[in-house]
C-alpha positions as CSV (number, residue, x, y, z in Angstrom):
1,M,43.0,241.4,-8.7
2,A,43.4,241.1,-12.4
3,A,47.0,240.8,-13.8
4,S,48.3,243.8,-15.6
5,E,49.2,243.6,-19.3
6,R,52.9,243.7,-18.3
7,E,52.4,240.8,-15.9
8,K,50.5,238.8,-18.6
9,M,53.3,239.6,-21.1
10,A,56.0,238.4,-18.7
11,A,54.0,235.2,-17.9
12,G,53.7,234.3,-21.6
13,E,50.0,234.9,-21.7
14,W,47.9,236.8,-24.3
15,Y,48.0,240.5,-23.5
16,C,47.2,243.8,-25.1
17,C,50.3,245.8,-26.2
18,L,48.1,248.9,-26.4
19,D,48.6,249.6,-22.7
20,D,49.8,252.8,-20.9
21,E,52.4,250.9,-18.8
22,L,53.8,249.1,-21.8
23,D,53.8,252.4,-23.7
24,L,55.9,254.0,-21.0
25,L,58.4,251.1,-21.0
26,R,58.7,251.3,-24.8
27,R,59.3,255.1,-24.5
28,Q,62.1,254.5,-21.9
29,A,63.7,252.0,-24.3
30,R,63.5,254.4,-27.2
31,M,65.3,257.1,-25.1
32,A,68.1,254.6,-24.1
33,V,68.4,253.4,-27.7
34,H,68.5,256.9,-29.0
35,A,71.3,257.8,-26.6
36,H,73.3,254.7,-27.7
37,N,72.8,255.4,-31.4
38,T,73.6,259.1,-31.2
39,L,76.5,259.4,-28.8
40,P,79.9,259.8,-30.4
41,P,81.7,256.5,-30.4
42,D,84.4,257.7,-27.9
43,E,81.6,258.7,-25.4
44,R,79.4,255.6,-26.0
45,G,82.2,253.1,-25.7
46,A,81.0,249.5,-26.0
47,M,77.5,250.4,-25.0
48,A,75.8,253.6,-23.9
49,P,75.3,253.7,-20.1
50,A,71.5,254.3,-20.6
51,L,71.2,251.2,-22.7
52,K,73.2,249.1,-20.3
53,A,71.0,250.3,-17.4
54,L,67.9,249.3,-19.3
55,F,68.8,245.6,-19.8
56,A,67.8,243.0,-17.3
57,E,71.5,242.0,-17.2
58,A,74.5,242.7,-19.4
59,A,78.1,241.6,-18.7
60,A,80.7,244.3,-18.5
61,N,82.4,243.3,-21.8
62,V,79.3,243.3,-24.1
63,F,79.8,245.3,-27.3
64,I,76.9,246.7,-29.3
65,E,77.5,248.6,-32.5
66,A,75.2,251.5,-33.4
67,P,72.6,251.5,-34.6
68,F,70.7,249.1,-32.4
69,H,67.1,248.8,-31.5
70,C,65.1,247.0,-28.8
71,S,61.4,247.4,-27.8
72,Y,61.7,247.1,-24.0
73,G,65.3,246.2,-23.1
74,I,64.1,245.0,-19.7
75,N,63.7,241.5,-21.0
76,I,67.2,241.1,-22.4
77,T,70.1,239.3,-20.7
78,L,73.5,239.3,-22.3
79,G,76.4,237.1,-21.3
80,E,80.2,237.6,-21.4
81,R,81.7,239.0,-24.6
82,V,78.5,239.1,-26.6
83,Y,78.9,241.2,-29.8
84,F,76.2,242.8,-31.9
85,N,77.2,244.2,-35.3
86,A,75.4,247.3,-36.7
87,G,71.7,247.4,-37.3
88,C,70.6,244.6,-34.9
89,T,67.0,244.6,-33.6
90,I,65.6,242.8,-30.6
91,L,61.8,243.1,-30.1
92,D,61.9,241.8,-26.6
93,S,58.3,241.5,-25.5
94,G,59.5,238.0,-24.2
95,R,62.6,237.2,-22.4
96,V,65.7,237.1,-24.6
97,T,68.8,235.4,-23.1
98,I,72.1,235.4,-25.0
99,G,74.9,233.2,-23.8
100,D,78.6,234.0,-23.5
101,R,80.7,234.8,-26.5
102,S,77.8,234.8,-29.0
103,M,78.2,237.0,-32.0
104,F,75.6,238.6,-34.3
105,G,76.3,239.8,-37.8
106,P,74.8,243.1,-39.1
107,G,71.0,243.4,-39.3
108,V,70.2,240.3,-37.2
109,Q,66.6,240.5,-35.8
110,I,64.9,238.7,-32.9
111,Y,61.1,238.9,-32.7
112,C,59.4,237.6,-29.6
113,A,55.8,238.8,-30.2
114,E,53.3,236.7,-32.0
115,H,50.2,238.7,-33.0
116,H,46.8,237.0,-32.8
117,K,45.7,235.2,-35.9
118,E,42.1,236.4,-35.5
119,P,41.8,239.8,-37.3
120,A,39.4,241.2,-34.7
121,L,41.7,240.4,-31.8
122,R,44.8,241.4,-33.7
123,S,43.3,244.8,-34.4
124,T,42.9,245.4,-30.7
125,G,46.6,244.8,-30.0
126,I,46.3,241.3,-28.6
127,E,49.6,239.4,-28.8
128,I,51.7,236.8,-26.9
129,A,55.4,237.0,-26.1
130,R,57.6,233.9,-26.7
131,P,61.1,233.7,-25.2
132,V,64.3,233.4,-27.3
133,T,67.4,231.7,-25.9
134,I,70.7,231.8,-27.7
135,G,73.4,229.5,-26.2
136,N,77.1,230.1,-25.7
137,D,79.5,230.5,-28.6
138,V,76.8,230.9,-31.2
139,W,77.4,232.8,-34.5
140,I,74.4,234.3,-36.2
141,G,75.0,235.6,-39.7
142,G,73.9,238.9,-41.1
143,S,70.2,239.6,-41.6
144,A,69.2,236.4,-40.0
145,I,65.8,236.4,-38.2
146,I,65.1,234.5,-35.0
147,L,61.4,234.0,-34.2
148,G,59.9,233.8,-30.7
149,G,59.9,230.5,-28.9
150,V,63.2,229.4,-30.5
151,T,66.3,228.1,-28.6
152,V,69.6,228.1,-30.5
153,G,72.0,225.6,-28.9
154,D,75.6,226.1,-27.8
155,G,78.1,226.4,-30.6
156,A,75.4,226.6,-33.4
157,I,75.8,228.6,-36.5
158,V,72.8,230.4,-38.2
159,G,73.6,231.3,-41.8
160,A,73.2,234.8,-43.1
161,G,69.6,235.6,-44.1
162,A,68.2,232.4,-42.4
163,V,64.8,232.6,-40.9
164,V,64.8,230.5,-37.7
165,T,61.3,229.2,-36.9
166,R,62.3,226.1,-34.7
167,D,65.0,225.2,-32.2
168,V,68.6,224.7,-33.5
169,P,70.4,221.8,-31.9
170,V,73.8,222.2,-30.1
171,G,76.6,222.5,-32.7
172,A,74.3,222.5,-35.7
173,T,74.5,224.8,-38.7
174,V,71.2,226.1,-40.2
175,V,70.6,228.0,-43.4
176,G,67.7,229.1,-45.5
177,N,64.0,230.2,-45.1
178,P,62.8,228.4,-43.1
179,A,66.2,227.5,-41.7
180,R,67.1,223.9,-42.0
181,I,70.1,221.9,-40.8
182,R,72.9,221.9,-43.4
């Protein structure tokens, strides 16, 4: 039996994002994100219940400011005391794992999908999902972008506005576009 597009996505294989099952999963994520972003702060608390239920795993003390956006949610794992400032986006076609006590400035973006470089295949929705792993005690400055396939080591700092295209070593500080060790 042929693998579904969702199974291919989860396995890190080329898949078609124009798929009914994936459309349904993205719709569910939009509904949970909408609830998070529109609930009054006193009702939402640290994270709207619908958003927390969507994630693969989220520690009890995660705090996500509104607005927030994710494409699936089911591929996101958040450790203890993770904090997202306003306007963060995680396009989680691949697994996104964020370690304990990591903090994200406003407007940080994580992109797991890589679209096909061949125009004919790209136009049919063919893409591949690359995982992102953020270690423990990481600080990511505002408007930084983390691309798929990247691991950011424990205790690292990603400067505001950096575009991270490769792994960041443990304890390193990276800045710029593309991000380089400072």
